[in-house]
Rosetta silent file (secondary structure, phi, psi, omega in degrees, C-alpha in Angstrom):
SEQUENCE: MVPRAGEGSEEVVIGEREFRWLPHDGRRHAIPDRLDVGDEGQTLCGVRLTVPRRAGWKSSAGLWPTCADCDCAWREREGISRFPQSSSGSSRRRTAVIEEGA
SCORE:     score description
SCORE:     0.000 S_00000001
   1 L     0.000  142.463 -178.144   15.646  -57.463   53.092 S_00000001
   2 E  -107.890  128.839  179.411   13.096  -55.751   50.855 S_00000001
   3 E   -72.492  137.839  173.212   10.602  -57.899   48.918 S_00000001
   4 L   -84.930  137.455 -177.006   10.521  -57.077   45.095 S_00000001
   5 L   -66.536  135.787  174.425    7.000  -56.563   43.619 S_00000001
   6 L    82.997   -5.231 -177.814    6.002  -59.644   41.638 S_00000001
   7 L  -110.068  142.241  177.004    8.847  -61.773   42.962 S_00000001
   8 L   -78.705  -20.669 -176.292    8.632  -64.582   45.534 S_00000001
   9 L  -104.370  167.559  178.818   12.050  -64.087   47.025 S_00000001
  10 E  -113.986  146.405  179.150   13.525  -61.279   48.985 S_00000001
  11 E  -142.158  161.351  179.965   16.734  -59.494   48.088 S_00000001
  12 L   -78.369  124.678  170.999   18.712  -56.477   49.421 S_00000001
  13 L  -110.560  113.982 -179.118   17.853  -53.310   47.503 S_00000001
  14 L   -67.438  131.720  173.228   20.490  -50.615   48.080 S_00000001
  15 L    99.685  -18.849  175.881   18.974  -47.182   48.785 S_00000001
  16 L   -91.222  131.885 -176.997   15.560  -48.272   50.050 S_00000001
  17 L  -131.237  153.043  175.051   14.946  -47.764   53.703 S_00000001
  18 L   -73.706  -22.642 -175.645   11.890  -48.441   55.984 S_00000001
  19 E  -130.632  159.134  174.136   12.238  -45.110   57.566 S_00000001
  20 E  -137.211  173.880 -174.755   13.134  -41.493   56.549 S_00000001
  21 E  -109.222  127.110  171.749   13.978  -38.353   58.615 S_00000001
  22 E  -123.252  131.693  177.478   11.541  -35.567   59.102 S_00000001
  23 E   -68.457  130.110 -177.928   12.020  -32.251   60.794 S_00000001
  24 E  -160.523  121.990  168.296    9.330  -31.935   63.517 S_00000001
  25 L    63.219   43.513  166.104    9.151  -29.841   66.796 S_00000001
  26 L    85.489    5.819  178.583   12.814  -28.680   66.619 S_00000001
  27 E  -139.759  157.897  175.969   14.375  -32.180   66.013 S_00000001
  28 E   -93.000  119.121 -174.242   14.769  -34.492   63.051 S_00000001
  29 E  -113.780  153.484 -179.216   12.673  -37.566   63.782 S_00000001
  30 E   -94.332  130.916  179.272   12.526  -40.966   61.914 S_00000001
  31 E  -127.208  154.805  169.853    9.118  -41.739   60.444 S_00000001
  32 E   -52.884  137.125 -177.963    7.881  -44.761   58.248 S_00000001
  33 L   -66.954  -24.586 -179.169    8.806  -44.136   54.646 S_00000001
  34 L   -73.200  -10.888 -179.640    5.304  -45.112   53.536 S_00000001
  35 L   -74.359  139.591 -178.667    3.755  -42.080   55.150 S_00000001
  36 L  -115.449  168.745  176.489    2.765  -39.274   52.706 S_00000001
  37 L   -51.516  128.553  178.693    1.881  -35.670   53.058 S_00000001
  38 L    87.622  -11.374  174.548   -1.305  -35.419   55.250 S_00000001
  39 L   -74.169  144.951  175.673   -0.949  -38.963   56.629 S_00000001
  40 E   -94.168  142.320  178.727   -1.090  -39.416   60.431 S_00000001
  41 E  -159.618 -159.183 -178.705    1.627  -41.577   61.888 S_00000001
  42 E  -146.324  145.905  177.310    4.151  -41.930   64.674 S_00000001
  43 L   -79.986  168.118  178.885    7.861  -41.420   64.907 S_00000001
  44 L   -63.293  -22.223  175.735   10.233  -44.129   66.097 S_00000001
  45 L   -86.849   -7.790  174.068   10.344  -42.291   69.518 S_00000001
  46 L   103.546   10.226 -179.423    6.561  -42.466   69.789 S_00000001
  47 L   -83.249  127.256  178.309    5.564  -38.934   68.893 S_00000001
  48 E   -84.579  142.749 -175.606    2.261  -38.798   66.982 S_00000001
  49 E  -156.221  168.608  166.424    2.173  -36.426   63.992 S_00000001
  50 E  -116.404  131.945 -178.449    0.673  -35.548   60.651 S_00000001
  51 L   -67.185  123.504  177.921    3.206  -35.287   57.822 S_00000001
  52 L   -80.653  164.707  174.044    3.362  -31.698   56.708 S_00000001
  53 L   -72.771  136.611 -175.723    4.071  -30.335   53.278 S_00000001
  54 H   -68.097  -29.986 -178.446    7.869  -30.056   52.782 S_00000001
  55 H   -54.592  -25.050 -178.799    7.398  -26.620   51.133 S_00000001
  56 H   -83.423   -5.288 -179.404    6.656  -25.177   54.578 S_00000001
  57 L   -83.139  150.035  174.425    9.942  -26.069   56.121 S_00000001
  58 L   -77.164  153.239 -178.283   12.779  -23.681   56.505 S_00000001
  59 H   -61.711  -28.947 -179.520   15.909  -24.653   54.616 S_00000001
  60 H   -77.160   -8.874 -176.888   17.780  -25.131   57.899 S_00000001
  61 H   -58.919  -32.801  175.323   15.243  -27.842   59.119 S_00000001
  62 H   -69.090  -10.476  177.303   17.402  -30.538   57.784 S_00000001
  63 H   -95.142   -2.234 -176.239   20.198  -29.323   60.036 S_00000001
  64 L   -66.847  158.903 -179.480   18.180  -29.568   63.258 S_00000001
  65 L   -65.128  150.856 -177.654   19.507  -31.962   65.814 S_00000001
  66 E   -82.665  140.117  172.237   18.506  -35.603   65.415 S_00000001
  67 L   -66.180  118.306 -172.651   16.182  -37.060   68.102 S_00000001
  68 H   -61.301  -34.906 -176.051   18.434  -39.379   70.068 S_00000001
  69 H   -74.862  -37.914  175.114   15.591  -41.864   70.726 S_00000001
  70 H   -63.365  -40.081  179.098   14.664  -42.068   67.030 S_00000001
  71 H   -62.618  -46.200 -179.706   18.381  -42.428   66.112 S_00000001
  72 H   -61.168  -50.023  179.489   18.863  -45.231   68.574 S_00000001
  73 H   -66.177  -34.364  177.750   15.722  -47.180   67.352 S_00000001
  74 H   -60.947  -52.930 -178.899   16.570  -46.494   63.623 S_00000001
  75 H   -55.290  -44.330  176.138   20.125  -47.891   64.184 S_00000001
  76 H   -58.776  -41.713 -175.826   18.790  -51.022   65.984 S_00000001
  77 H   -77.160  -32.034  177.550   16.372  -51.766   63.201 S_00000001
  78 H   -82.997   -8.098 -173.480   18.963  -51.120   60.377 S_00000001
  79 L    75.561   27.057 -174.949   21.652  -53.155   62.180 S_00000001
  80 L   -97.448  132.822  173.834   23.905  -50.089   62.620 S_00000001
  81 L   -54.859  148.384  179.320   26.193  -49.650   65.640 S_00000001
  82 L   -71.537  160.869 -178.264   24.988  -47.005   68.117 S_00000001
  83 L  -109.790  138.777   -5.591   26.714  -43.590   68.039 S_00000001
  84 L   -80.476  157.025 -177.222   29.185  -42.776   69.270 S_00000001
  85 L   -76.010 -140.300  179.610   31.158  -45.949   68.695 S_00000001
  86 L   -70.182  163.335  174.838   34.328  -46.887   70.678 S_00000001
  87 H   -67.720  -29.319  174.376   36.591  -44.328   72.082 S_00000001
  88 H   -60.570  -43.033  174.449   39.274  -45.432   69.683 S_00000001
  89 H   -61.047  -40.844  177.117   37.030  -44.346   66.782 S_00000001
  90 H   -71.337  -28.263  175.482   36.416  -40.900   68.277 S_00000001
  91 H   -70.047  -37.066  179.053   40.068  -40.311   68.836 S_00000001
  92 H   -63.007  -38.504  179.354   40.813  -41.060   65.246 S_00000001
  93 H   -66.158  -40.702  177.976   38.153  -38.601   64.237 S_00000001
  94 H   -67.869  -37.654  173.920   39.631  -35.930   66.560 S_00000001
  95 H   -61.515  -45.343 -177.117   43.106  -36.529   65.126 S_00000001
  96 H   -65.608  -32.579  175.734   41.796  -36.076   61.549 S_00000001
  97 H   -64.142  -47.103  175.466   40.132  -32.764   62.562 S_00000001
  98 H   -58.216  -46.620  178.918   43.300  -31.464   64.098 S_00000001
  99 H   -65.311  -33.589  177.109   45.327  -32.375   61.056 S_00000001
 100 H   -64.216  -34.461  178.987   42.804  -30.679   58.751 S_00000001
 101 H   -81.016  -13.161 -174.692   43.089  -27.520   60.811 S_00000001
 102 L   -73.640    0.000    0.000   46.839  -27.499   60.993 S_00000001
């Protein structure tokens, strides 16, 4: 739950997250959303970094592989199931891909 400014109660605010994803050292890492350009901080997997200017990233940086340790920690904190889910879920996905390609 996210506290609203000026209010004493907490409520769920859709779209606000405690962390965001940042391309760093060949992977997408989760960092605290409060960090701004030039701030020093730490990823969820423990890598210390200084938040760079976004303008310096290559356009493909958002497509870099996700750091598995950050993903696991982020999912745990957000209450999201770990990936991949059950084998039945992955077989449904494979079936959908096969049908699209047919």
